[in-house]
N, C-alpha and C positions, 0 to 999 in steps of 0.2 A: 152430284157434287163430289169433289175429291175428298179424301179422308186421310188422317194420320192415325197411327196406333202408337201409344206410349209404351215405353219399356216397363217391365214389371215393377210395381209399387210406386211408379212416378205419378200415379193419379191421385195419391193421397192429398197432396197440397192443393190440387185443383178442386177436389171434392170439398175441401175445407174452405173454399172461397177465393183462393189466389187466382189471378187472371193471366199469369204469364207462364208459357211453356217454353223452356229453353231448348236449343237445338240438340244438346246432348241427351235430352230426355226422350227423344223420338226413336221408336223402334223401326218404323217403316212409313213411307208415304206412298199413297196410291192415287192415280189419276192425273199426275203431272200438273199440279196447280202452279199458277203464276204468282209472282209477288203481288200482294194486295187482294188476292181472291179470298172469298169466304170458304171455310173448310170444316168438315165434320171431324170431331175428335172422339177417339175410342180408347179405352184402357186395354191392357195386355190380354184380357179375357174377352175382348170385343164388346164390352158394354159401352153404350153411348154416353159421352160426357158433356157434349155441347158443341156450339158453333163458335169459330173464331176467325180472325184475320191471319193469313199466312204470309211469311216473309222468309224465304230460304237464305237470304244474305244477312240476316240479323241474328244476333245472339238470342234475342227474344223471337223465337221462330213462329210462335202463335200467341196472339192476344185474344183472350176469350171475350166473347160478346154476351153469350147466354148459355144456359143449360138446356135450352130448347133448340129445335131445328129451325133455322131462319131461312125461309124461302124468298122473302120479300124484304130487302134491306130498307127501302123507303118507308114501308109501314113500321118496321122495327124502330128506325131512327126517329120517325115522327113521334111515336109514343114516348120514347126516352127524352127527347128534347122538350116536348110539351109538358111532360111530368116534371122535369127539372126546372123549367121556367115557372110553373105554377108553385113549386116549392119555394123558390127564391122570392117570388112575388108575395107569398104569404109571410115569409120571414122578414121581408123588408117592404111593408106596404106603403111606406112614404118615400121610396126610392125608385128611380127609373134606370139606375145604373148599378150593375153587379155582375158577378160571374154566373153565367147560365149553365155552362157545361165544364166540369172539372175532370176530364179524361176518364181514366179507369174508375174513379169514384162515382161517376154517373153512368158507368157501363158503356161508354163511348171511347174506347182506348185510343189514345193518341190525338184526341181532339180537345182543344180549349176554345170556349166561346165567351167573350166578355161583351157585355151590352153597355153602351154609353148613350143613353136616350134612345134614338132611333138608329144609332150606328152600332154595327156588330163587327168585332175584330176577332179574327181566328188565328190560332196556332195549330198547324197540321203536322203532327209528329209521328204518324204511322202510315205505312204504305196502303193499308186498307182504307183509311179515311181519305187519303189522297185519291184513290181510285173511285171512291163513292162520293166525292165532293159535290158533283152536280145535284145529288139527292139532298145533301145538307143545305145547299144554297136554296133549293126549291122550298124546303121547309121554312127557312128563315124569311124568305120573301112572302110566301103564301100564308103561313100560319102566324108568324111573329111580326109581319108587316115591316120588315127592315127597309130603311131608307138608304143606308150605305153598308156595304160589306167589303172587307178587304182583309188580307193577312198581314201579320207582323210576326213572322216565324222565328223560332229559336233554331238557328242553323246548326248549333251543336248537336241537338237531338235529331234533326233531319239527316245530318251526315251519318250518324250511327245507324239510321234506318235505311240509308242508301238513297235518300231523296235529294233532289237538286236544291241548291241554296237560292231560293227565289221567293218573291212576294208578288201578289196580284191584287188588283182592284176588280171586284166582280160586280159591284153595283154602286152607282153614285160616285163619290170621290172621297179622298182622305181629308175630309173637312174637319175643322176644329170643333170641339164640343166643350160646353161648360156644364159640369155635372155636380151633383150634391151627394154627399155620403149620409144625408139625413140631418146634417148640422152645418157642415162647411162646404163652400163652393170651391171647385177646382177647374181651372182652364186646362184642357188637354190638347196638346199639339202632337198629333199622331206621326208627324214626319220626323220627330226628334226624340220623343219619350222612350223610356225603357220598356221592356216586356210588351204588353199590348197597349201601353200608354199610361197605366195607373196600377198601383199595387193594391188590389182589392183585398188581399189576404190579411192585411193589417187593419182593415176598416173598424172592426169591432174593438180591437185593442186600443185604437187611438182614443176612443171614448173614455177609457179608464183614466187617461191622463187628467181629465177634467176633475176627477175626484180629489186630486192631491196638488194641483198646480197653482191654485189661488195664492197670490202674494209671493210666489217663489221665482228665483232666478233660474231659468231653464236653458239648457243647451240641447239642441236637436242635431245630433251627429248623423252623418250620411242622410241628410234631410230629404233628399229627393225632391218631391213637389211640396214638401213642408208639412205634411199631414199631422205629425205628432206636435210640432211646435205651434201649428195653427189651432189645434184643440187646446193647447196650454194657454194661448192668447185669449181664446174665447172664455176660458175659465177665470181669467183675470190675473194671469202671471205678472209678476213685477217687471220681468224682462224676458225676452226670448232671443237666443243666439242660434242662427241657422248656419250649419257648416256642411259643405259638400265640395268635392274636388272637381265637379263638373260645372262649368260656366252656365250651361243650359239649365241644370237643376236649380242653381242659385237664382237665376232669372225667373224660373218657374215659381219658386217659393216666394220671391218678391211680388210677382204678379198675383199670386193667390192671396197673399197677405193684403194686398191693395184692394182686390175685388170683394174681400170680406169686411173691409172698412174697420180694421182693428186699430186702436190707438195706443196699444201697448208698446213701450220702447223695444225696438228690435234691431239686431245686427245681422247682416248677411255676408258670410265670409267664404270666399272660394279658397279652400286649402285642404290638404290631406288631413283627415281627422286624427290619425296617429301623430302627425307632425304637430298639429295644434295642441293636442293634449300634452305631449311631451314638453313642448315649449312653455306651456301654461303652468306646469307644476311649480316652477320657481317664482310665480307671481302670487299676489294676494287675490286674484280674480277667480275665486272658487264659486261653485254652483250648488244650488239646493237640489237640482234634479239634472241628471245627464241621461239622455236617451240615445241608445245606439241601435241602429237598424242597418247593419252592413250587408253588402251582397254576399252570396254564398262563397265561403273560403274553400270549400271542398266540393267540386262537382263529381269527383270519383274517389274511390278508396285509396288510390295511389297518392292523393294529396292530403290524406286524413291527418297525418302527424303534423305536417306543416300548418294545416288549418287549426288544429288544436292549439298550437303555439301562438298562432295569430289571434285567436279569441282570448287566450290567456293574457297576452300582452295588451291587447286593446282594453279589456275590462280592468286590468290592473292600473293602466294609465287613467281610466275614467274614475276609479275609486279614489285615486290620489288627488283628483280634482273636485271631489265632492265634500261639501261642508259636513261637520258632525251631524248625525241624525238626518242627513239628506237621503236621496233616493237614486239608486241605479236602476234604470229601466233598459233592459237589454234583450236582444233577439239573435237567433241564428236560423237561417233558412237552408242550412246544409243538411240534407236528410240523412247523410252518412254519420252525422253526429247525433246520437240518441239523447233523449231527455236527461237520463241519469248522468251521461257523460258531460253534457253541457253544464249541469249544476255542479259537478265535480270540478270542472274547469273554472267556474266562477268562484268556487270556494278556495281553490288554489290561488287565484288572482287576488282575492281579498287577504289571504294569509300573507302572501308575499308583499302586500302593500301595508301590512300592519293593522288591518281593519277586520271587522267582523260583519257578516251579512245576515239579515233576517229575511227570509222569503215570505212576502206578503200575498203575492198573487202570481198564478202561473196559468198560461193559456196557450192554445195552438192557433191555427188559422181561423178566419172568420167563418160564419155559418154557411156562406156560399162556397166553401171549400170543404165539403164533407170528406170523411175518411172511411176506408173499409177496414174493419178490425182484422181481416185476414191478410191485409197488405200493408206492411210497415212502410212501404214506399209512398203511400198516400198521406203519411203523417210526416211532414218535413219541418214545419215552422215551430220554433220554441220561443216563447215570450214570457219573460219574468220581471217582476217588480220586487226590488230588494231595498230594505232600509239599511243604510250604512252606519255602523256604530264604531 
């Protein structure tokens, strides 16, 4: 197998558990490896560090798989996938739908696998996984008894890796599924939905809403398939207003509200959330709870300042639309904005709106999205519940 040798002292971060080796950290490459090949990694003193996927065209030149020598990728991948599946099944014994593999966090760099009953949806974001995809499919079919397998790739990340912008159906078809998060049912249309079809990362956080929503007027902004608002309805909210700029997501929220047979008064509004909140400030239609779960405002560091201003403006508008002693429930999935920065942004938003915030609860992604302490990149979701005074 080909090998790379790192420059002096560049092994420290890898020894501490980080899984990415950048192109400027490599001293030399031996054996003429191709993109996607497994490669052995050594430090400057020729001490073995582990095995990783190689990609000479990516800024992330090596994605580490293991500290051991891997001679049989199928055997390695089978152990990792079965272990991850068993972990999720133990964490969510009453669910048949969850994230099975979360990329680097499950030591399968560049691979996401979401399970929807018997349907498995993949995102392939590394050359190494793309090259070894037949082995992944074999495991899903033989060990996890998949009925349908297809990709819903994130083309932004595939482009960074030098992979084609394409999706494939490998088994069965892109059939619809109705899933449960353990409490609420959702109809999933894989031909139109975002990401792999559902945002599993907020699953645990949605349950928190039920502790405070009874008898409250609730706004679910950037509602997507309606998850937060649906849990509020289940808890006995006085009313729920769902807002999203996407016609498909509003229709999805309406459908999910219907299949759960809720009788809570509900509105479904197709509008930009910023525009709605700004327009609503001058009215008497204030809310007890406003929930904000926007898409990432910053995919890269170059967008960071614009993203910070966006989060500040959004949350300031929300605070101005919340009744005294109401609740702001707000999220950010921009991993470039750290937890302390996010809380500072929210504090600034409250000051500029003439209000004060009390932080009652803070969380990250759901349990099927583990994080590696050595990799900040695996910790991206911030979720906070604030009392507005």
